[in-house]
C-alpha positions as CSV (number, residue, x, y, z in Angstrom):
1,M,114.5,110.0,78.5
2,L,113.1,106.5,79.1
3,F,113.4,104.8,82.5
4,H,113.9,101.1,82.7
5,D,114.4,101.3,86.5
6,T,112.6,103.4,89.0
7,P,113.5,107.1,88.7
8,N,114.9,108.9,91.7
9,H,113.2,111.7,93.6
10,T,114.6,114.5,91.4
11,E,113.8,112.7,88.1
12,L,110.2,111.9,89.3
13,C,109.8,115.5,90.4
14,K,110.7,116.7,86.8
15,L,108.4,114.1,85.2
16,G,105.5,114.9,87.5
17,A,105.9,118.6,86.9
18,K,105.9,118.1,83.1
19,W,102.8,115.8,83.4
20,L,100.9,118.3,85.6
21,K,101.4,121.1,82.9
22,R,99.8,119.1,80.2
23,H,98.1,115.7,80.5
24,Q,95.0,114.2,79.0
25,Q,92.8,114.0,82.1
26,N,92.2,117.7,82.7
27,A,88.6,117.1,83.6
28,V,89.7,114.9,86.5
29,I,93.0,116.4,87.6
30,P,93.4,120.1,86.6
31,N,96.2,121.0,84.2
32,C,98.3,123.8,85.6
33,S,99.8,126.5,83.5
34,T,102.2,127.5,86.3
35,V,104.2,124.7,88.0
36,A,107.0,124.9,90.5
37,T,109.2,122.2,91.9
38,E,110.7,122.2,95.4
39,M,109.7,125.8,96.0
40,V,110.0,127.1,99.6
41,T,106.7,128.6,100.8
42,I,106.4,131.5,103.3
43,E,105.4,128.9,105.9
44,R,108.7,127.0,105.2
45,K,107.0,124.1,103.5
46,I,108.7,122.7,100.4
47,P,106.2,121.0,98.2
48,D,107.8,118.7,95.7
49,I,105.5,119.9,92.9
50,I,102.8,122.6,93.1
51,G,100.8,123.9,90.2
52,W,98.2,126.6,89.7
53,N,95.6,127.4,87.1
54,S,92.8,129.9,87.0
55,H,90.6,128.0,89.6
56,A,92.7,125.6,91.6
57,S,96.1,124.6,93.0
58,V,97.5,121.1,92.8
59,L,100.1,119.6,95.2
60,I,102.1,116.5,94.3
61,E,104.3,114.9,96.9
62,I,107.0,112.5,95.6
63,K,107.7,109.4,97.5
64,V,110.4,106.9,96.4
65,S,110.7,105.0,99.7
66,R,108.3,103.5,102.3
67,S,110.2,105.2,105.1
68,D,109.8,108.6,103.6
69,F,106.0,108.0,103.1
70,L,105.6,106.8,106.7
71,K,107.7,109.7,108.1
72,D,105.5,112.1,106.1
73,K,102.5,111.3,108.3
74,S,104.0,113.1,111.3
75,K,104.5,116.4,109.5
76,P,102.4,119.2,111.2
77,F,100.6,120.0,108.0
78,R,99.6,116.4,107.4
79,I,98.2,116.2,110.9
80,N,96.4,119.6,110.4
81,P,95.7,119.6,106.6
82,E,94.3,123.1,106.7
83,K,97.9,124.3,107.3
84,G,99.1,122.7,104.1
85,V,99.1,123.8,100.5
86,G,97.2,122.6,97.5
87,E,93.5,122.3,96.9
88,Y,94.1,119.0,95.2
89,R,96.7,116.8,96.8
90,Y,98.4,113.7,95.4
91,Y,101.2,111.3,96.3
92,L,103.4,110.3,93.3
93,C,105.4,107.1,93.7
94,P,106.6,104.0,91.9
95,E,103.7,101.5,91.5
96,G,102.9,99.7,94.7
97,L,105.0,101.8,97.1
98,V,101.9,103.3,98.7
99,K,98.5,101.6,98.8
100,E,95.2,103.5,98.4
101,D,94.0,102.5,101.9
102,E,97.1,104.2,103.4
103,L,96.3,107.6,102.0
104,P,95.4,110.5,104.3
105,A,91.8,111.8,103.9
106,N,91.3,113.8,100.7
107,W,94.6,112.7,99.0
108,G,94.9,111.0,95.6
109,L,97.5,108.6,94.4
110,L,99.6,108.7,91.2
111,Y,101.8,105.7,90.2
112,F,104.6,105.9,87.8
113,K,105.6,102.7,85.9
114,E,107.1,102.1,82.5
115,N,107.0,105.9,81.6
116,K,103.2,106.1,82.4
117,F,101.2,107.8,85.1
118,Q,98.3,105.9,86.6
119,A,95.9,107.7,89.0
120,F,93.9,106.1,91.8
121,N,91.8,108.6,93.7
122,L,88.7,109.9,95.2
123,L,88.9,113.4,93.8
124,Q,88.2,116.1,96.3
125,S,89.1,119.7,96.6
126,L,89.8,121.2,100.0
127,M,88.1,124.5,100.8
128,L,91.1,125.6,102.7
129,N,89.6,128.9,103.9
130,N,86.7,127.1,105.5
131,V,88.6,124.0,106.6
132,K,85.9,122.0,105.0
133,N,86.0,119.4,102.3
134,T,83.9,119.3,99.2
135,T,83.7,116.2,97.0
136,F,83.7,117.1,93.3
137,F,83.7,113.5,92.2
138,S,82.4,110.7,94.4
139,F,83.8,107.8,92.3
140,I,87.1,106.2,92.0
141,V,88.9,107.1,88.8
142,I,91.5,104.8,87.3
143,F,93.3,105.7,84.1
144,D,96.6,105.5,82.3
145,I,98.3,108.5,80.8
146,T,101.1,107.9,78.4
147,F,103.4,110.6,77.2
148,K,106.8,110.8,75.6
149,I,109.5,111.8,78.1
């Protein structure tokens, strides 16, 4: 499945979940052996993609429009991040839809363009139980990941 146009929310969700299970940058963004899409949590949150491995959880929120991204800022668990899910948190969107300087604190950014993922992020893991942030990498990582869809 090759996309010549921008994939819709459902398509990007499937691609992101597949990518999260097995990508080439595991030292930077953890691969997750268990991945769920649009799962309803006990707190009635519906993360687009959430994955788990033996030591971390990764949340990926899909955004395919500016209005959806801007509306996302008002969600209670964006205002109070300790109430959200995912130790690592990323937005996944078409290239250029969201800019790095618009990201909430402790969020990374994944672009999808021409069947490739590109990440821009300050990698941080949230210590959710202590409501405290710990920086694991203090540098900006930029890379391309190509895979067959």
